N, C-alpha and C positions, 0 to 999 in steps of 0.2 A: 503494500500498500503506500507504504514513504516515495517506494522509489517511481511510484506514479506519479504524488504530490509533485516530485522531481522534474517529473518529464520524461522522465525515463522509459524504453520501451521492456524493463526483465519484468515485468508480471503477470499474473492470469486474468481471466474474465472475472472470477471471484475478489480479485484485488481490487480491479476498477471499481467494479460495483457495488462496494463497502466503500471505498475509498470515495465513490461519489454521493452516498449517503452521508459522508461527513460534511462535505465540501456543500450540502444543501443546507447542513444546519449551520456548518460556520463556512461562507464564502471567502473566506481569506486563507484556509486553509493551508494553500499552496503557496502565500506568501509567508506563514508561518515557516514551514516548512524548508523557504529558501533564507528568508533570516538567519534559522541556524546553521543551515549550510554556511553562510557569509560569517558568523561567529564560530564557528569550526575551523575555519581555514584563516581566520587572526590569531584566534586563539594558538593552533598549531605554531603559525610565525612567529609569535611571540616566544615561545616556546623554545624554539630554534633560534631565534637570531639574538633574543634579548637573556633570556634564561640558559641557553648556550647545551641544551637539551638534544640529543644526538638517537633517543631510543623512544620508540611510541608504543603503547600498550593499547590499540583502541580496539575496545568492548563492545559486541553489538553494532558492527561496524557497515554491514549492509554492504553492495558492493563499492568495490573500491575502482571508480569510476572518477570522469576527466575533475581534475583539480581537486582529489581527496588529497589526506596525511600524506603519503608516500611523496606526492609529487612537490606539494608545498615544503615540505618539512626538507625532500633533498636539493630546491632547491636555493635553499641558504645554507644545508650542510649535506653536501655531494653524499658524503658516507652515511647519513642516516638509519639506520636502522626499524622498519615498523612490522610490527606482528597484528595481524589483525584477527579476530576472533567474533565468530559467527555462529548460530546454530542451524539455522535455516540451509536444508538441502541445497535448491534454486541457486541463493548467496555463495557456499562455497563454492559450487561445480562452476560457476563462470568468475569467481574469483580468481581461485585457483589457475583456472584456464588465462585469463587476465596477465597473472603476473608469474604465468611461467619461467619466464626467461629474466626475471628480475632478482637475482638473488641478493639484495637487500631487502626485499618485502616477502612475507611469508601472508597464507591466510589458514586458519585452523580453525577446526569444530569447538567449540566449547561455549556454555550455558551459566549465563552472569549468575544463576541461584546457587549456582557451586564455583563461588570464586578458587577455591584450595585447586581442584583440578585444574582450573583454567593455569595456574601457579604453578602448579606438579609438572606440566605437561612437557616434556620431553622436548617438543619442536619448539616450544614459545622457550624453555629454557637454553634449547642449543643457540636461539636467535639473537636475543637479551642477553646482556650482563648486569644481571641483579645489584652487583658490589656497584652500578654507577648510576645515576639518576635517570628515571625514565618517567614518561610523562603518559600519564594515564587517563584516557577517554573516556568519558560515558556521556555519551552528548546524544540526548532524545532517548535515553534507553531504561533508566530508573522509573521511569512512570507504568514501565511494563511489569513490575513486580507489587506485587499485593504486600501491605505492610506487614501480615505476619510469615511474608518469607522476607523479612528482615533487611531491608533494600541498605537501612544505615550502617547492620553488621556486616554487610557485604563490601560495604565504601572501605571501612575499617580493615577488613582482610585486608583489600587489595592492599590500600595503601600500610598498614604494619608492615610487608613485606617490600616495601621502595624504600633503596639506599636514602639519605638525607639532601635533599637538593631536588627530589622527585617534584614533582607537580598534578597536580588534580585538574582535571579540565571535565566541567559538569554544565549541561542545562535541562529541562526538566521542563513540561509543559504546567501550567499554573489551575489552579481551583478558581476557575472562573467560568458566569454564569451562563457564558459562549460558546463554551466547553463541553460543558457538562453532559447537556443530551445527547452529544457524541458516545460519549463514553460505553450504550450501550450495544454501536455498533462492534467492540471491539468484545464484547460480551462473548460474541459468534466469531469470534476471530481466535487466533492462535493464541494469544496473550490479551488480559484485559488491558485496559488503562484506568492509572489509578491517579485523579489530579492532586496535586498539595501544594499548599498554601505558599508564601513567598518566607514563612519564617520554618514552616516544614524544608524547603529546599536547602535555607542557609544552615541548618543543622548538618546537612551531609557533610560541610566542611569545618565541623568540628575539628580543634584540636591541628589544623592545619591555618598558616599565613595566608589570607586574602591577597589578591595582586590588585589593584587599584584598578577601576572604581567599586571593585567588592563587588557582590552581589546584585548585578544589572538584567536591567530587559535588555533582549539578546542584543538590539542595534545601536544601544550604549555602551557596551563593550569595547573600548576604545576602538572606537570608529574610523577608518579610514577616508580621507576627503572627505567628510562631514559624513551627519546623519542620514544611511539611508532612507529614504520617504517612507513611511508609514510603521517604518521598524519599532516605533519608540513604547505603541502601545498595544504592543502583540502580548495575546497572555503564556508569556512565557518567562520563565528566570534560567540567567547564567554564569558561572564565576570560572577564575580559575587561582588556585591556592598551591602553595611550597610545603612541603614536609622540611619541619627544620633538620 
């Protein structure tokens, strides 16, 4: 569905049907997806250029399509290494094919609900050096975890395994009256949609040092060449924080 929102072609008829139901409820859904993508690119550029991080662990990544993490990071740091993790079979098969000739980038199977398995995976361990800083990307993915699946514990497990100087890049849809009716569509999808408040989203960064401007609207996190029109009031929050 997210691929469809972004204008991609790697989706099924059932994805398109469900996505159109959400667009009918919240007509700015595509704007929201694109604004999130722009945040991802800015955050990756920050991690690579400003923080000097050259390793990226992108969980729930979706397809590594044009202008994704490895391309943005490797423009700044040509030797940057990226591990994409996703559980969707179509994402894995297409992603692995796309990256077949890229030795610095891998795509592996993994479920965010089991962060320990991701961290212990031989492919991820062999590709990234956990003794050095890693940027952990949880971009528009935590709202697919129910509260009883302990999303804060998931974040804590991931960051506890990272070296000092690592960073967390996170974005999350907001509990907003404009989005709430759309959650019922996800009840029939592979994962639910759990919207959360600004305070709940901010709590994911507990114990980490937030980078200015802190937890922000998607369009207000370090916009380049001015704020993208309309991005400042979309119902989602984002931020980047470092581990001491």
